C-alpha positions in Angstrom: 108.9 110.9 104.9 107.3 111.9 101.6 104.8 110.0 99.7 106.3 109.4 96.2 104.2 109.4 92.8 101.3 111.3 94.8 99.6 111.8 91.5 99.0 107.9 90.9 97.1 107.5 94.3 93.3 107.5 94.5 91.9 110.4 96.5 90.6 108.1 99.3 94.3 107.4 100.1 94.9 110.9 101.2 91.6 110.7 103.2 93.1 107.8 105.1 96.4 109.4 105.6 95.1 112.6 106.9 93.1 110.4 109.3 96.2 108.7 110.6 98.3 112.0 110.7 95.7 113.4 113.1 94.9 110.7 115.3 97.7 108.3 115.6 99.2 108.0 119.1 102.7 109.6 119.4 103.6 106.5 121.4 103.4 104.6 118.0 107.2 105.2 117.4 107.1 102.4 114.8 103.4 102.0 113.6 103.5 105.8 112.6 102.8 107.8 109.6 106.2 107.3 108.6 106.0 103.7 108.5 102.6 103.9 106.4 104.4 106.1 103.9 107.5 104.0 103.7 105.2 100.8 102.9 103.3 102.7 100.3 106.7 103.8 98.7 108.0 100.5 98.8 104.7 98.9 97.1 105.2 101.7 94.3 108.7 100.3 93.8 107.1 96.9 93.2 104.4 98.2 91.2 106.8 99.6 88.7 109.2 96.8 88.8 106.5 94.3 87.9 104.5 96.6 85.6 101.2 96.3 87.5 98.2 97.4 85.8 96.5 100.8 87.2 93.4 99.3 88.2 95.2 96.6 90.5 98.0 99.2 91.5 95.3 101.3 93.0 94.0 98.4 95.3 97.7 97.8 96.4 98.3 101.4 97.1 94.9 101.7 99.2 95.8 98.7 101.2 99.3 100.0 101.8 98.1 103.3 103.2 95.3 101.6 105.2 96.9 98.4 106.6 97.7 99.9 110.0 94.6 101.9 110.5 93.6 99.5 113.4 96.2 101.2 115.5 93.9 104.1 115.9 92.1 102.0 118.3 94.4 99.1 119.4 97.4 97.2 118.6 95.3 93.9 119.3 94.1 92.4 116.2 94.9 95.6 114.3 94.6 93.9 110.9 91.0 93.3 111.3 90.5 96.6 112.9 92.2 98.3 109.9 89.8 96.4 107.5 86.5 97.5 109.5 87.9 101.1 109.5 89.0 101.3 105.7 85.9 99.6 104.6 83.8 102.6 105.9 86.0 104.8 103.5 85.6 102.3 100.5 82.1 101.1 100.7 80.7 104.3 98.8 83.4 104.1 96.2 84.3 100.8 94.9 82.8 97.3 94.5 82.4 94.5 97.0 84.9 92.6 95.1 87.6 95.0 95.1 87.1 95.7 98.7 87.6 91.9 99.4 91.0 92.1 97.6 92.1 95.1 99.7 91.0 93.2 102.8 93.0 90.1 101.9 96.1 92.5 101.3 95.8 93.9 104.6 95.3 90.5 106.2 98.6 89.2 104.4 100.6 91.7 106.6 99.6 89.7 109.9 102.4 87.7 111.6 103.2 85.2 110.8 102.6 86.3 107.2 100.8 83.9 104.9 100.0 85.7 101.8 97.8 83.7 99.3 98.2 85.8 96.0 101.2 87.6 94.2 99.7 91.1 95.3 99.3 89.9 98.8 103.0 89.0 98.8 103.8 92.4 97.6 102.2 94.0 100.6 103.5 91.5 103.0 107.2 92.1 101.6 106.8 95.8 101.7 105.6 95.9 105.2 108.8 94.2 106.4 111.0 95.7 103.8 113.2 97.3 106.3 114.3 93.9 107.7 116.8 93.8 104.6 117.9 97.3 104.5 120.7 99.3 105.7 118.5 101.6 107.9 117.3 98.4 109.9 119.0 99.6 113.0 117.3 103.0 113.1 113.7 101.3 112.4 114.3 98.3 114.8 115.1 101.0 117.6 111.6 102.8 116.8 109.9 99.5 117.2 111.8 98.7 120.4 110.7 101.8 122.0 107.1 100.9 120.9 107.4 97.4 122.4 108.7 98.7 125.7 105.6 101.3 126.0 103.1 98.4 125.3 105.1 96.3 127.7 105.7 93.5 125.0 109.5 93.5 126.2 110.9 94.6 129.6 114.7 95.2 128.4 117.1 95.3 125.4 118.3 91.7 126.2 114.6 90.3 125.7 114.2 92.3 122.8 117.2 91.2 121.0 116.3 87.5 121.6 112.8 88.4 120.2 114.2 90.1 117.2 116.8 87.3 116.4 113.9 84.7 116.4 112.0 86.8 114.3 114.5 87.4 111.7 115.4 83.6 111.7 111.9 82.5 111.0 110.9 85.4 108.6 111.1 84.8 104.7 110.4 87.1 102.0 108.0 85.9 99.2 108.6 87.9 96.2 111.5 87.2 93.9 112.6 90.8 94.0 112.7 90.7 97.7 114.7 87.5 97.8 117.3 88.9 95.6 117.5 92.2 97.0 116.9 92.1 100.9 117.7 88.4 102.0 121.4 89.1 101.9 121.4 92.2 104.0 118.8 90.7 106.3 121.4 88.2 107.2 123.9 90.9 107.9 121.3 92.6 110.2 120.8 89.1 112.0 124.4 88.5 112.5 124.8 92.1 114.0 122.0 91.2 116.5 123.5 88.1 117.5 126.7 89.7 118.1 125.1 92.4 120.1 123.2 90.1 122.3 126.6 88.3 122.9 128.1 91.4 124.0 125.4 92.5 126.6 125.2 88.8 127.9 128.9 88.7 128.6 
């Protein structure tokens, strides 16, 4: 997957992406560099749609590429680990106030999502954008493989039940996502329920 609008990203974003590309475990079939780039690209769509000023857009882009840095260490409490790692990149470059905004953006991706600002809503919705897309089955399969590796589920039936519950409880936050993702997310949920019914018979 290619990062769009490369020329609009602060230099630090490419340093973070390089670190992820070199050191992320191959067992992370979902929380991979491809996922990070996907989230960044979706954030760019929001930035253009809502005409977000460059200074604010830079903070969103930095948070997007750094929101899963914690996976370099462990999946456990990875959002806070991401914040610690990304702050080491940012402290020499930008103000404490801007770093705090980026930290809030990253925390907004923690499940269950509880974004407190509009920009946090954008990152939260970008992180789970795939739930309402046509490529959901492909991305979901990647997450299933990762869950199997970390023994978060033991079989497909358990996985389907978990995903059905997750999609039922999930809500998008931005007006754009509600308009453009909720309908297809409902279709994806229906297909999961049908699949669970098939393998349960």
